[in-house]
N, C-alpha and C positions, 0 to 999 in steps of 0.2 A: 130723722134725723135721728134729733137725739136715744131716741129711744133706743133705738140700731146699736149706735154706738156704744149705750150702757153697756145692753145685751155684746156689746163683739168684748169688752173691758171685762164683761160679768166669766164669761164661757176663758177668758182670756187668765184668767184669776189660779192661785195654786187649789191643786185639790186636799183635801178637805185629810189632816193629817202631815201635813207640810204646807211653808211658805215660799213668801221670792228666794229670799236665802237663802233658802236649804237649811231654813232652823226646828227644834219642837217646832209639834204644835202648842204644844199649850201656850203659846209667845197669837196664837194666829185666835184661839181660846175669848184667852188676858182680850183681842183688841179689837172684838167684839163689844166694851166699857167702852174705848171711846179717850180713856184717857189719857191726858195731857202727856205722861212718865208710862205710856205704854211702852212707845216706842225701846226706848230706853230699852225692854227688854231683849234687845236683836243686838247680843255684840256685833252682827255688820255697821249699824244705824249710831251705838257709842266710840265704834274706830271710826267713822271716820266721822263726826261730829266733834270727837275731839282730837280729831290729828286737820281740822277742816279750821276751827278755835286758832290752835297754836297758829300755822299756817299765818288766816289771818292776823291775829298781831304783831308777828314779824311784818306782814307788810307797811306795817303802819311806821317801823322801823325803817326801809324805803324809801317809802312816801316822806317822813320825816327831812331825813339824809339827806337824798339826792338834788333838791336843789340850795342846798347848799355847795352840795357839791360841786355844779353846776357854773356855780360862779365865783365858786373859786378857783377856777379854773380861766372862764372869762367872764370876769365881771360886766355885765350884758343882757339885760334883760330878753332881747332876744334868741341869745343862745338859748335861755333858760325856755324858752318857748318852741325851739327846736325837737329838742329834747324828751320834756307834755306830747307836744305834738308827733309826732311822730310815732311814742309809744301811742295815744290813741289813736292816730287814723290805723298804724297798725293790726289795730286791737277791735277797731269796727270792724277795717276788710277781711278780716277772720275770720268772725264770728261766723259766719253761714259755712265755708266750710267745714269747722266745727261741729255744725251743728250736725253738714253730713253723717263725717267722719264717725259722731256719737254712735250714731244708726248702722255706721255697718262693721263697725269696728268693740261696737261696746261701751257705755259709758265708762267705768272703772277702767275698762285700757287706755280707754284718747286723757284722763284725769291720771291714771299715773304718767305715761308718753307725753305727755305737758310738765307738770309735776318735773319731770327728770328734765324737760329742757328751761323749762326756769331755775331749774336747782343748778344746772354749771351755768348761766350764763348769770348767776346771779353769783356762785362761787368765783365768775373771773372777774366778773368785778371788785368782786374782796378781794381780790386777790393784789387784783393793779394799784386798787388803794392802799395796799398794807407797801407794795413798795416801792413804785411811785405819781405823781401824777397826770390821768389819763388823760388824754388829749379828745380835744369835743367830740372830732368823729368817729375816736370808740365811746365815747356814752352816746353818742347817736346813734350807733349800728347796736348795741345791748338797750338798749330803749326800743330797737323798734324788733332785736328779738324776742326781746319779753312781752310788747304786745303783742307779734302772736304765738308767745302762752297763751298770753290767758283768754284769747279770742279762741282757742282751742278747745280752752280747758271749762270757760262756764259756759258756753249750750249744753257738755258731759254733768257738769256737778251739777248746772238746773236737770237735769235729765232721772238724775240717778238716782233721786227715791223710789218712782212707784215701783224698782225696780229691785226693793229692798223690801219695804212693808206691803199690804192690801190697802185694797184699796179704801175702806172705813179710818184707817191710819194714817193716813193720807195731811184732812191736818196738821191733827198734833206735829205731827214726823214735822215738814214742813214749819211750827211753829215756836218748835225744838230750833230750828235750823239758823232759822231767822232773829233765834235767841242769842244763837250766839256771836249771830252775825252783829249785831248790835251793842252787846253789851263788848263786843273787840273794838268798834265804829266808839266806842263809852269812854274803853279807860288808855285803848294805844296808844296815840297823836297827846296823850299827857306821862304817861309813862316812855316812852319811847324820846318824844323831847325831854324829861328832865332827864331819861340817865344818856342818852349823848350829850348834854353840854356838862355834865360834868365829865365825860369821857373823848375820845374822837370819832369823828363818821365813821373810819373804815367801825367801831364796833355797829353799825347802822346793818352793816352789806352784810355783814358777819352770821349777826343772828337771824339776819333774814333766809340769809342760804340754809345755817342750824334748820329752820324751822321745817320749811321744802323739803327736809330730808326725812322731819317727820312726820309730814304729807307723806311722803313717798311711803312710810316706814307702810304708816299707818295703813294706807289706798291698795298695799302689798296684803297686805295680813287679811283685808275680806276680801271673799270670798268671791266668782266671777259667779256673776249672778244671772240664772237656766234667762236664755232669751227665747220667748214666748212666740210660739209659730203664729202668720200674720193668719185673721179672719180669712173665711173660705171664699172664692173669688165669686165676685156677682156680690158679692152685702154693701151697702149702700153706706159708706163712709170709713169702709176700708184697705185701702190703700196697698201696694206695693209695700215691700221693704226698702223698695231701696238702691234696687242694684246694682243698678245700669249709672252712667257720668250721674257727674256733680252736678252738671246743670238738671239732667232731667230729673231725676230726684229733687232736688231743691221745687220747678214744678212742678213734682207732684207734692208737696207742701205747700206751695201758691196756690192749689187748685181745690188743692182738700179743702185748708182755711176760706177762700170763697164762695165753697159748699153749707157753710155752716153756720150762717149769720150769727150767732153764738156766738163764739170765739174771734169774726169780726169787730163785735159792738165790743167783748171784752180790751180787747187788741188794742185797736182807734183811741179808744177810755185812757189805755196806760201810753199810749203813747201823744198823746198831744198831755196829760196831764204830768211829762216827762218833759214835754217842752216847757210849758206855765212855771211848773217849778225850780226847775234845775237853776237856771237863770236868774229864779229873784233869791234863790241863797248862797248864788255866787259871785252876783255879783250887785244886784240890788240891793240884800239884806246886807250887806261893807256898807253901800257907801249912808244908807239910813244912816249907820250904824258913827258912819263922817262924820254926817250932820248936829248927831245930836251929842259924841262926847268927841269927839279931835281927832288927832291921828295916832297921838299920842294912848290913848285910853283905846281905842280902835279893838287892834287885835281879845285884847282881854273881855271886853263886852261882845265880840264875837264869838271868845268861848265859853262864854256865859251862855250866850243864844241858841248856839251850836249845841252846848248837854245837856240845855235844857228840850231838843229835838232830840240825842240819843236815851234821849231818859222813860220819854214817853214811848220812846219806838220798845222797848224793855218791856214797860207795860204791856205795850198793846200784844205783840208776844206771845206776853202772858195768858193774857184776859181771853187769846181768840185761839192757844195752844188748851184754851179748856171747857171751851164752850162749843164744845164739837159733835151738838146734833142742833146744829144754828138753822132754824130752816128760811129757806129763798136768800141762798149764800150770794147767789150774785147780782139780787135785789139792793142783801144791807150794802154786800164791797160798792157798789156804785154809790146809797144813800151816805154812806156814810164821809168820799167826797163827798156829798153840797158842801155842809155845815166848814171842813176846809177851804175852797175858797168864797168863805166870809168870814173866818179868819183872817186867813191873805188880804183881804180889801181892808182889812181892820187895823194892821198892822201898822202901815204908816202914822195913824195919829193916837195914837198909843204913849209917846212919847218919851220914857224912856230903857233901861234894856229890861230890869227885872218884869216888869207885866207881857214883857215882849217871848223871853226866854216861856212863862209861860203859856201865849202865847203857843210857840214853836214845840211845846209840850204838851199840847192838846192834838197840836198836826201830826204830831210824831206819832201817837197815840193811834188816831185814826186810820193814817195811811198805813202804820205796821197793820193794823186789823186786816181793811184793804187787800193791803199783800198780801195778807199770807191765804186768803179766801182767796182770790184770783192762783194765785202759782196752785194753787188745790183744787181749784175750775177748771183750766187748764190741760193742765196732770188727768183728770178726770174723762174724757173728752176724749182725747189726743189719742189713737194708737200708740199703742205699746211702742211698735215700731218707727212710731213716727219723732219718738219723743223728743228727739238730737236739732231735730229739722226743725220741725216747730218751737223750740226753745228759743232757738238761734235766732229767731224772723222775731221772739215775742225781746232777745233782750239785746235787737238791734234797734229798737227803740229807748231803749236807753242808754245807749255804745255809742247812737247819731243826733239822737234826740236832743238827751245833755249836753252835749258841745254846740249844734245848730242853739240850741237856748241860749246857753251865753253869750255865745259871736253875737246874737239877734239881740240881746238883753244888755250891752253892754254898746252896741252901734245904737243902738235907740237911748242910752242912759248918756249924749253926746248928742242930742238935738232934744231931749226931752226934757221942758221947761224944771219941774219937778220928780224926784224920785218915787210919788208916793204918786204919779200915772202908772211910774211902772206893776206895783202893786197893784194898782185897780184890771187894767188893761188881762198879768193875770191872773183874776183873782174870775175875773168875768170869762177866757180862755177856758181852762176848767171851769168851771159855772155852767157854758156852753155845751160841752162836750158831755155833762153828764145828762143834765135837761133832752137830751138827745139820744142819748145809751135808756133813755129814764121811757121815751116813745117806740124802744121793738119792745113786743109783744116778747118777745122767748125770754126777755132777763124778766120778764115778768114770773114764763111761765115753767124758765127752767126751776125747780128746789136747789 
């Protein structure tokens, strides 16, 4: 099955003298070297990464400003939960639809349309905040629309890179994308918080709207990627292009997933990993720091710890981008997660903030490498005409698994007598998922 899928991707590769983004053959020649910066020779990749880096930085202004705006409108935790929860629900609910639409209309077109929607929504929000205090119902409505925009955007974004670079450049290209993401996550919150503390909340929404405009401009400047034709009928692992109804198209994607044990194993580890780690970072870690340093020093300590994770993730993205000739990528991706389980189990016993930040940095390093390898492998074996749908299924593990994890850890924290037990359970879940995946022959056999 996997060999046949590789043959299908090779047959669909761009001919000599061309590239997926329609750029000169010199870039394809250089691509064989597999260097970390090689994808940046392509103008389409440069425009994509530049636009998304700016947009991601702008997102942090929105995320920092929104909670305080809600609490100014209605000073109640329930109001904040309604706004944030509505956005999360609509994000998860529209993700599968985003995958179907990305395959039907192309990832670049859907990214462009989704960002136009988000630009309009955040622009309306910025205008309202500048003129009057928006009512809670309006904030909930706009949050729901932003969630829908995100659900349409993210599967298309995850499916975009294989349309722009050949297979041998996927790993460095994904590493560069991960590097911009983690750098934005590392720098964005502190910059946004410092600037908004000196100005007013409305500026956060204005800046976010402007960065969406930059993303729209960069996407518009990318030449429309050429769609490769579906593999010949009858070839194993070569599904139709999903031109039927939405449910039929999703059925094709799930059928392909069931018929491909390799992808099923990777996605299973990803889902369990998101569930095991998401709640630990969002719920258990703040509770642990509260025990160590108290409520007053808790936010500063959490910032140091999360900063350690971000710094480790940046280094991990660089490392995996440079080691493109790594053999047995599936095995390496899963083996790297095994020590992460050990690090999680160790966390509640280090006793102070700086060692915990060091552990988070090591965890960020390992997970960043593993994530890039996962994404590259999934992109490598998915037929190009099914890329959006399969990426939406992959992202669903994050958009659904992480909120469920936060809820589960929050509920468990009310009944478990020790915070350390939460870390031990999370480590056990993650470790068992990895060991179970390592029992699958396909993980060892796939190069």
